[in-house]
C-alpha positions as CSV (number, residue, x, y, z in Angstrom):
1,M,0.0,0.0,0.0
2,K,2.9,2.4,0.8
3,S,4.5,1.8,-2.5
4,K,1.2,2.5,-4.3
5,S,0.8,5.8,-2.4
6,L,4.4,6.7,-3.2
7,L,3.9,6.0,-6.9
8,I,0.7,8.1,-6.9
9,A,2.5,10.9,-5.1
10,A,5.5,10.7,-7.5
11,T,3.2,10.8,-10.5
12,L,1.3,13.9,-9.2
13,I,4.6,15.7,-8.5
14,S,5.9,14.8,-12.0
15,V,2.6,16.1,-13.6
16,F,2.8,19.3,-11.5
17,I,6.5,19.9,-12.4
18,A,5.8,19.3,-16.1
19,S,2.8,21.7,-16.1
20,S,4.8,24.3,-14.2
21,C,7.6,24.1,-16.8
22,N,5.2,24.4,-19.7
23,N,3.5,27.5,-18.1
24,S,6.8,29.2,-17.2
25,G,7.6,29.5,-21.0
26,K,4.2,31.2,-21.6
27,D,4.7,33.4,-18.6
28,R,8.1,34.5,-19.9
29,E,6.4,35.4,-23.3
30,R,3.9,37.6,-21.4
31,N,6.4,38.9,-18.9
32,V,4.7,42.2,-18.2
33,V,5.0,43.8,-14.7
34,N,2.8,46.6,-13.6
35,A,3.8,49.1,-10.9
36,T,2.4,52.3,-9.4
37,I,4.9,54.5,-7.6
38,I,3.7,57.4,-5.4
39,N,6.3,59.7,-3.8
40,D,6.2,61.9,-0.7
41,D,4.6,64.8,-2.7
42,N,1.7,62.4,-3.7
43,M,2.9,62.4,-7.3
44,K,2.2,59.2,-9.2
45,I,3.9,57.2,-11.9
46,Q,2.2,54.2,-13.4
47,M,4.5,51.8,-15.2
48,S,4.0,48.7,-17.3
49,F,7.3,46.9,-17.9
50,D,7.4,44.6,-20.9
51,N,10.5,42.6,-20.2
52,K,10.2,40.5,-23.4
53,N,10.4,43.6,-25.6
54,G,12.6,45.7,-23.4
55,T,10.1,48.5,-23.1
56,A,8.1,50.3,-20.4
57,T,4.9,52.3,-20.9
58,M,4.7,55.1,-18.4
59,I,1.9,57.4,-17.4
60,F,3.0,60.5,-15.5
61,M,1.0,63.7,-15.0
62,G,-1.4,62.8,-17.9
63,D,1.5,62.1,-20.3
64,T,1.7,58.5,-21.7
65,T,5.0,57.5,-23.3
66,V,7.0,54.4,-24.2
67,L,10.5,54.1,-22.8
68,H,13.2,51.7,-24.0
69,Q,15.3,49.7,-21.7
70,D,19.0,50.7,-21.4
71,T,21.8,48.4,-20.2
72,T,22.9,48.8,-16.6
73,A,25.2,47.0,-14.3
74,S,22.6,47.1,-11.6
75,G,19.1,48.6,-11.2
76,I,17.0,49.4,-14.1
77,K,17.0,52.3,-16.6
78,Y,14.5,53.2,-19.3
79,S,14.6,56.2,-21.5
80,N,13.5,58.0,-24.7
81,S,14.2,61.4,-26.2
82,V,12.3,63.2,-23.4
83,Y,12.3,61.0,-20.3
84,R,14.9,59.0,-18.4
85,Y,13.7,56.6,-15.6
86,N,16.2,55.1,-13.2
87,E,15.6,52.7,-10.3
88,W,18.5,51.7,-8.1
89,H,18.5,50.3,-4.6
90,G,14.8,51.2,-4.1
91,E,15.3,54.8,-5.2
92,V,13.4,56.1,-8.3
93,V,14.4,59.1,-10.3
94,L,12.5,60.4,-13.3
95,E,14.0,63.1,-15.5
96,K,12.2,65.1,-18.2
97,D,14.4,67.0,-20.6
98,G,17.4,66.6,-18.3
99,K,15.5,68.0,-15.2
100,V,14.5,65.8,-12.2
101,V,10.7,65.8,-12.1
102,F,10.0,62.9,-9.7
103,T,12.0,61.2,-6.9
104,K,11.0,58.4,-4.5
105,K,13.4,57.0,-1.9
């Protein structure tokens, strides 16, 4: 009886692992992370990071824009010709036309 229970348990674990592996590929294809950041001045940034495409869609003060991921050694950086978004060690800095318009520590 114990060997039959072990066989059933092993089968269930194998099925679970196989289904998890199959789903993880689909999750990577749709690897979009949404975040809302509110700073001490009650300003808000809404971000939708698309890790597959290396882009982020940002909504800030009624302005919606797409940023492109930049290579960094640590943290994350997205930018376009107007905005630069940096996040490093939990600190967020958003620049518009070279001027800091949002910070969150």
